[in-house]
Every structure is written in structure tokens, then in C-alpha cells.
SELUM-786323 format. One record per residue (C-alpha): residue in three letters; chain; x negated, y negated, z negated. Coordinates in Angstrom, 1 decimal. Layout:
# SELUM-786323
<rec ALA; A; <X; Y; Z>>
...
//
This chain:
# SELUM-786323
<rec MET; A; <16.1; 162.7; -47.9>>
<rec ASN; A; <19.7; 161.9; -48.7>>
<rec SER; A; <21.6; 158.9; -47.4>>
<rec PHE; A; <21.1; 156.9; -50.6>>
<rec THR; A; <17.3; 157.3; -50.3>>
<rec LYS; A; <17.4; 156.5; -46.6>>
<rec ILE; A; <19.3; 153.3; -47.1>>
<rec MET; A; <16.8; 152.1; -49.8>>
<rec ALA; A; <14.0; 152.8; -47.4>>
<rec LEU; A; <15.9; 150.8; -44.8>>
<rec CYS; A; <16.0; 147.8; -47.2>>
<rec GLY; A; <12.2; 147.7; -47.1>>
<rec LEU; A; <12.2; 147.6; -43.3>>
<rec LEU; A; <14.9; 144.9; -43.3>>
<rec ILE; A; <12.8; 142.7; -45.6>>
<rec ALA; A; <9.8; 143.0; -43.2>>
<rec ILE; A; <12.0; 142.1; -40.2>>
<rec THR; A; <14.2; 139.4; -41.6>>
<rec GLY; A; <13.4; 138.0; -45.0>>
<rec CYS; A; <16.0; 135.5; -46.2>>
<rec PHE; A; <18.5; 133.9; -43.8>>
<rec GLU; A; <21.2; 131.2; -43.7>>
<rec GLU; A; <24.3; 131.4; -41.6>>
<rec LYS; A; <27.0; 128.8; -41.2>>
<rec ILE; A; <29.9; 129.2; -38.8>>
<rec THR; A; <32.9; 126.9; -38.3>>
<rec TYR; A; <35.7; 128.5; -36.3>>
<rec THR; A; <38.3; 126.2; -34.6>>
<rec ILE; A; <41.3; 128.4; -33.5>>
<rec ASN; A; <44.1; 127.6; -31.1>>
<rec PRO; A; <47.7; 129.2; -31.3>>
<rec ASP; A; <46.9; 131.8; -28.6>>
<rec GLY; A; <43.7; 133.0; -30.5>>
<rec SER; A; <41.3; 131.2; -28.3>>
<rec GLY; A; <38.7; 128.9; -29.9>>
<rec LYS; A; <35.2; 128.0; -30.5>>
<rec ALA; A; <32.5; 128.9; -33.1>>
<rec ASP; A; <30.0; 126.2; -34.2>>
<rec ILE; A; <27.0; 128.3; -35.3>>
<rec THR; A; <24.0; 127.3; -37.3>>
<rec TYR; A; <21.5; 130.1; -38.0>>
<rec ILE; A; <18.2; 129.9; -39.8>>
<rec VAL; A; <16.0; 133.0; -39.9>>
<rec PRO; A; <12.4; 134.2; -39.5>>
<rec LEU; A; <11.4; 134.6; -35.9>>
<rec SER; A; <11.1; 138.4; -36.3>>
<rec ALA; A; <14.9; 138.5; -37.3>>
<rec LEU; A; <15.8; 137.7; -33.7>>
<rec ASP; A; <13.9; 140.6; -32.3>>
<rec SER; A; <12.3; 143.3; -34.5>>
<rec ASN; A; <9.9; 144.2; -31.6>>
<rec MET; A; <8.1; 141.0; -32.3>>
<rec ILE; A; <6.5; 142.4; -35.4>>
<rec GLN; A; <4.9; 145.1; -33.2>>
<rec MET; A; <3.4; 142.9; -30.6>>
<rec GLY; A; <-0.1; 142.8; -32.1>>
<rec ASP; A; <-2.3; 139.8; -32.9>>
<rec GLY; A; <-4.2; 137.1; -31.0>>
<rec ASP; A; <-4.1; 137.1; -27.2>>
<rec SER; A; <-1.8; 140.1; -27.0>>
<rec LYS; A; <1.1; 138.1; -28.3>>
<rec PRO; A; <3.1; 135.8; -26.0>>
<rec PRO; A; <3.0; 132.0; -26.9>>
<rec LEU; A; <5.3; 131.0; -29.7>>
<rec LYS; A; <7.6; 129.1; -27.4>>
<rec GLU; A; <8.0; 132.2; -25.3>>
<rec GLN; A; <8.7; 134.4; -28.4>>
<rec LEU; A; <11.3; 131.8; -29.6>>
<rec ARG; A; <13.0; 131.7; -26.2>>
<rec LYS; A; <13.2; 135.5; -25.9>>
<rec GLY; A; <14.5; 135.8; -29.4>>
<rec VAL; A; <17.3; 133.2; -28.9>>
<rec GLU; A; <18.1; 134.8; -25.6>>
<rec LYS; A; <18.6; 138.2; -27.3>>
<rec LEU; A; <20.7; 136.5; -30.0>>
<rec ILE; A; <23.0; 135.0; -27.4>>
<rec THR; A; <23.2; 138.2; -25.3>>
<rec LYS; A; <24.2; 140.5; -28.2>>
<rec THR; A; <27.1; 138.2; -29.3>>
<rec PHE; A; <30.4; 139.7; -28.3>>
<rec GLY; A; <33.4; 138.1; -26.7>>
<rec VAL; A; <31.8; 134.8; -25.6>>
<rec GLU; A; <33.1; 133.1; -22.4>>
<rec THR; A; <30.4; 130.4; -22.5>>
<rec TRP; A; <27.9; 128.7; -24.8>>
<rec LYS; A; <27.4; 124.9; -25.2>>
<rec ASP; A; <25.1; 122.5; -27.0>>
<rec VAL; A; <22.5; 125.3; -27.7>>
<rec THR; A; <19.4; 124.0; -29.4>>
<rec TYR; A; <16.6; 125.9; -31.2>>
<rec ASN; A; <13.3; 125.0; -32.8>>
<rec PHE; A; <11.0; 125.9; -35.6>>
<rec THR; A; <11.5; 124.4; -39.1>>
<rec LYS; A; <8.7; 123.0; -41.1>>
<rec GLU; A; <8.8; 126.3; -43.1>>
<rec GLY; A; <8.2; 128.2; -39.9>>
<rec LYS; A; <11.7; 129.6; -39.5>>
<rec VAL; A; <13.9; 129.5; -36.4>>
<rec HIS; A; <16.7; 126.9; -36.6>>
<rec PHE; A; <19.4; 127.9; -34.0>>
<rec HIS; A; <22.5; 125.9; -33.3>>
<rec GLY; A; <25.1; 126.4; -30.6>>
<rec THR; A; <28.9; 126.5; -29.9>>
<rec ALA; A; <30.3; 129.7; -28.6>>
<rec TYR; A; <33.7; 129.7; -26.8>>
<rec PHE; A; <35.9; 132.8; -27.1>>
<rec ALA; A; <39.2; 133.6; -25.3>>
<rec ASP; A; <40.2; 136.0; -28.1>>
<rec PHE; A; <39.1; 135.6; -31.7>>
<rec ASN; A; <39.5; 139.3; -32.4>>
<rec LYS; A; <37.0; 140.2; -29.7>>
<rec PHE; A; <34.4; 137.7; -30.9>>
<rec LYS; A; <31.5; 138.8; -33.0>>
<rec PHE; A; <28.3; 137.1; -33.9>>
<rec GLU; A; <25.8; 139.9; -34.5>>
<rec GLY; A; <23.2; 137.8; -36.3>>
<rec ILE; A; <20.4; 139.9; -37.8>>
<rec ASN; A; <21.8; 143.2; -36.6>>
<rec ASP; A; <19.0; 144.2; -34.2>>
<rec LYS; A; <21.1; 146.3; -31.8>>
<rec LYS; A; <24.3; 145.4; -30.0>>
<rec ASN; A; <26.8; 148.1; -31.0>>
<rec GLU; A; <29.0; 148.7; -27.9>>
<rec GLU; A; <31.5; 150.7; -30.0>>
<rec ASP; A; <32.0; 148.0; -32.6>>
<rec LYS; A; <33.3; 145.0; -30.6>>
<rec GLY; A; <34.8; 142.3; -32.6>>
<rec GLY; A; <34.1; 141.4; -36.2>>
<rec ASP; A; <35.8; 142.7; -39.4>>
<rec ILE; A; <37.8; 139.5; -39.7>>
<rec LYS; A; <40.9; 139.8; -37.7>>
<rec LEU; A; <43.7; 137.4; -36.6>>
<rec LYS; A; <47.3; 138.5; -36.2>>
<rec ILE; A; <49.5; 136.1; -34.3>>
<rec THR; A; <53.3; 136.2; -34.2>>
<rec LYS; A; <55.8; 133.5; -33.3>>
<rec ASN; A; <54.8; 130.3; -35.1>>
<rec CYS; A; <52.6; 131.9; -37.6>>
<rec MET; A; <49.2; 133.5; -38.0>>
<rec LYS; A; <47.5; 135.9; -40.5>>
<rec LEU; A; <43.7; 136.0; -41.1>>
<rec PHE; A; <42.6; 139.2; -42.8>>
<rec ARG; A; <39.5; 141.4; -43.4>>
<rec GLN; A; <39.8; 144.7; -41.7>>
<rec LYS; A; <38.2; 147.3; -43.9>>
<rec LYS; A; <36.3; 150.0; -42.0>>
<rec VAL; A; <36.9; 153.6; -43.0>>
<rec SER; A; <33.5; 155.4; -43.5>>
<rec ASP; A; <32.9; 159.1; -43.5>>
<rec ASN; A; <30.6; 160.1; -46.4>>
<rec THR; A; <31.3; 163.8; -46.0>>
<rec LYS; A; <28.3; 164.1; -43.6>>
<rec SER; A; <25.8; 163.9; -46.5>>
<rec LYS; A; <25.3; 167.4; -47.9>>
<rec ASP; A; <22.5; 166.4; -50.3>>
<rec LYS; A; <24.6; 164.8; -53.1>>
<rec LYS; A; <22.7; 163.5; -56.1>>
<rec SER; A; <24.0; 162.8; -59.6>>
<rec PRO; A; <25.0; 159.3; -60.7>>
<rec LEU; A; <21.8; 159.1; -62.8>>
<rec GLU; A; <19.6; 160.0; -59.9>>
<rec ASN; A; <21.3; 157.5; -57.7>>
<rec LYS; A; <20.8; 154.8; -60.3>>
<rec ILE; A; <17.1; 155.6; -60.7>>
<rec GLU; A; <16.6; 155.3; -56.9>>
<rec TYR; A; <18.6; 152.1; -56.8>>
<rec GLN; A; <16.5; 150.5; -59.5>>
<rec ASN; A; <13.3; 151.7; -57.7>>
<rec GLY; A; <14.5; 150.0; -54.6>>
<rec ARG; A; <16.2; 147.0; -56.2>>
<rec PRO; A; <13.2; 144.6; -55.9>>
<rec MET; A; <13.2; 145.1; -52.1>>
<rec LEU; A; <16.9; 144.5; -52.0>>
<rec GLN; A; <16.5; 141.4; -54.1>>
<rec ALA; A; <13.8; 140.1; -51.9>>
<rec TYR; A; <16.1; 140.6; -48.9>>
<rec ILE; A; <19.4; 139.1; -50.1>>
<rec GLY; A; <18.2; 136.9; -53.0>>
<rec ASN; A; <18.2; 133.7; -50.9>>
<rec MET; A; <20.8; 134.7; -48.4>>
<rec LYS; A; <23.6; 132.2; -47.7>>
<rec ILE; A; <26.6; 132.7; -45.6>>
<rec SER; A; <29.4; 130.2; -45.0>>
<rec ASN; A; <32.4; 130.7; -42.7>>
<rec THR; A; <35.0; 128.0; -42.3>>
<rec TYR; A; <38.2; 128.6; -40.3>>
<rec ILE; A; <40.2; 125.6; -38.9>>
<rec PHE; A; <43.8; 126.7; -38.0>>
<rec PRO; A; <46.5; 125.1; -35.7>>
<rec GLY; A; <49.0; 125.2; -38.6>>
<rec ASN; A; <49.2; 124.8; -42.4>>
<rec VAL; A; <47.7; 127.4; -44.7>>
<rec SER; A; <50.5; 128.7; -47.0>>
<rec LYS; A; <48.6; 131.4; -48.7>>
<rec CYS; A; <44.9; 132.0; -49.3>>
<rec ILE; A; <43.2; 134.9; -51.1>>
<rec GLY; A; <39.4; 135.4; -51.3>>
<rec ALA; A; <38.6; 132.1; -49.8>>
<rec LYS; A; <38.8; 128.4; -50.7>>
<rec LYS; A; <41.6; 126.3; -49.1>>
<rec ILE; A; <40.4; 123.0; -47.8>>
<rec GLY; A; <43.1; 120.4; -47.0>>
<rec ASN; A; <46.1; 121.7; -45.1>>
<rec ASN; A; <44.7; 123.8; -42.3>>
<rec ARG; A; <41.2; 125.1; -43.4>>
<rec VAL; A; <39.8; 127.9; -45.5>>
<rec SER; A; <36.2; 128.6; -46.3>>
<rec PHE; A; <34.5; 131.8; -47.3>>
<rec THR; A; <31.0; 131.6; -48.8>>
<rec LEU; A; <28.6; 134.3; -49.8>>
<rec ASP; A; <25.6; 133.8; -52.1>>
<rec GLY; A; <22.9; 136.5; -52.2>>
<rec LYS; A; <22.3; 136.3; -55.9>>
<rec LYS; A; <26.0; 136.7; -56.7>>
<rec LEU; A; <26.2; 139.6; -54.2>>
<rec LEU; A; <23.3; 141.3; -55.9>>
<rec ASN; A; <25.0; 141.0; -59.2>>
<rec THR; A; <28.1; 142.7; -57.6>>
<rec VAL; A; <26.0; 145.6; -56.4>>
<rec ASP; A; <24.4; 145.9; -59.9>>
<rec THR; A; <27.9; 146.2; -61.5>>
<rec MET; A; <29.0; 148.8; -59.0>>
<rec VAL; A; <25.9; 150.9; -59.6>>
<rec LEU; A; <26.4; 150.6; -63.3>>
<rec ASN; A; <30.0; 151.8; -63.0>>
<rec ASN; A; <29.0; 154.6; -60.7>>
<rec ASN; A; <31.0; 153.1; -57.8>>
<rec PHE; A; <28.6; 154.5; -55.1>>
<rec SER; A; <31.5; 155.3; -52.8>>
<rec ASP; A; <32.4; 151.6; -52.8>>
<rec ILE; A; <28.9; 150.6; -51.9>>
<rec ASP; A; <28.9; 153.2; -49.0>>
<rec PHE; A; <25.2; 154.0; -48.9>>
<rec GLY; A; <25.9; 156.3; -46.0>>
<rec GLN; A; <25.6; 153.4; -43.5>>
<rec SER; A; <22.2; 154.3; -42.1>>
<rec GLN; A; <22.6; 151.9; -39.2>>
<rec GLU; A; <23.8; 148.8; -41.1>>
<rec MET; A; <22.7; 146.7; -44.0>>
<rec PRO; A; <23.7; 148.2; -47.3>>
<rec ILE; A; <25.5; 145.0; -48.2>>
<rec ASN; A; <27.9; 145.2; -45.2>>
<rec SER; A; <30.2; 147.6; -47.0>>
<rec ILE; A; <30.3; 145.3; -50.0>>
<rec ILE; A; <31.3; 142.3; -47.8>>
<rec GLN; A; <33.9; 144.4; -46.0>>
<rec GLY; A; <35.4; 145.4; -49.3>>
<rec MET; A; <35.9; 141.7; -50.3>>
<rec LYS; A; <39.5; 140.5; -50.0>>
<rec LEU; A; <40.2; 137.9; -47.5>>
<rec ASP; A; <43.8; 137.0; -46.6>>
<rec ALA; A; <45.3; 133.8; -45.3>>
<rec ASP; A; <48.7; 133.0; -43.9>>
<rec ILE; A; <49.2; 130.1; -41.5>>
<rec LYS; A; <52.7; 128.7; -40.9>>
<rec GLY; A; <53.8; 126.7; -37.9>>
<rec PRO; A; <54.6; 124.9; -35.9>>
<rec LEU; A; <51.3; 125.8; -34.4>>
<rec LYS; A; <49.7; 123.2; -32.2>>
<rec PRO; A; <46.5; 123.5; -30.1>>
<rec LEU; A; <43.5; 121.8; -31.7>>
<rec PHE; A; <41.6; 121.3; -28.4>>
<rec ASN; A; <42.0; 121.9; -24.7>>
<rec TYR; A; <40.2; 125.2; -24.3>>
<rec LYS; A; <40.2; 125.4; -20.5>>
<rec LYS; A; <38.9; 121.8; -20.2>>
<rec GLU; A; <36.0; 122.3; -22.6>>
<rec VAL; A; <35.0; 125.7; -21.1>>
<rec ALA; A; <35.0; 124.4; -17.6>>
//
């Protein structure tokens, strides 16, 4: 089984585990890179811990409240770079999904990473792909593109074979990301002078949104144009859409004077 086939099989597993999800994060960032992330996360219960789908039925399963508590505990534990959490709430929606909300405080934006549906905490991948460069009286927010190694796959298939496998697995991928919604907003301690790949809001905010249907159309176009290297189907441990997101341009320049947006030490205490 080549890497392309493996990743399409992984899509089926991801659907069973996660279904659709919604993620909304608002970052408030101070001049020194400290800040807080206001997180709203709506997912199926099994997305918080894939082991829950293997617990069995009836009396062998823990009570729902206990499953929810353990799932949220795991979600919090596998989030990198958090000094403390505040205002954490979680419950079930009327549709039966988990609605999580909390504020995570981080001392260094570049070390913070909300793992979300990734089921395992990757100790070698601390920090997210969005990075912040700070110099005197200015900041730069940018997406750091990961370099993948596709040379490990010896079983290379033709573009037509890859397209056929993609079309066979596309219904599963559509079921997984079709209703996905991601929204990240960044509030800076200075004025945004340049913004690429995101929407500028007011003087000091940018917002990046991702719609599952639009993302699927992007993948369709890449497959049609034989851009399999851009899709990076070799990521056996990650969602196949991660490489697409990492390839999206995000660049924002923030000019000073930079002024703190809140007292970090006071709120963390």
C-alpha cells in the first residue's frame, strides 16, 4: 500500500473518529509575544479521545459526564505552551456534540499550539505553524511551511492511478471536511500595515477563515492538475488537509509603537 492509499484509508478513520468540527480562536498578543487565546471548539465526543469509540456498549462505558470530563482533560493536556487556563466550560449541544470554551494564557506565542482533533500530542512538533517574529517596535506574523520528505515512498503511482484512488476516497474526505469551519483572529498591540492571506479588521486585527467546502474544491483542483506533491499525501500521521493549510499564504506586518493590550502577569496570577 503506497502513501496515497494509506492516507485515503486514514480519511475513513478520521470520519469515524471526528465527523465535522468547528474551531474559533481569538488571539490577543502583547509586544513581548505573551498573550491569550480565547477558544471555542465544537466536535463529536469521540474527537476528544479516539479510545472512546472502542469502549463498548451499555454498562461497559463510563457515564457520559465522565467521558466528557476525560475528553476535555485530554484536550487541555495536549495543548502546548499554556501557562494557565481560565473560564473553562464544556457541555453537550442539542445535537449531541461537545461545546468547549476556554481561555489559554501563553508566555510565548511561538510555543503555543492548540492540537484540536489531533489525537496524539507530538512532542517533536511544539508550537504551531503560525509564527511571530518580534523586532524593535514591529512584529511579523507568518505561516511557517514545513518541509516534507516524500522520498521515503518507493511505490510511486502514475497521476492517473492517484486520481482514481482520490476519487474513490473523495466521498469520505467530503464527509470529513465538508462542514468544517475554522476561524482564527489575531489582535495585535500595534497597527497592521500589510496583510496577505487574511482579512484586515480595523487597525490592529486580522482574521483567517477556512471553509471545508472551499478547501475540498482546492484539493480537487490540485488533483486535477497533478499537484500531488503540494497535497503531500505522505503525511501518514496527520490529516491530509494539513499540508494544504500549511501551503496557504499568511503574512501580516505590525508597526509600532507597540503597547500591551492587557496585564499578562495580573491575569495569570
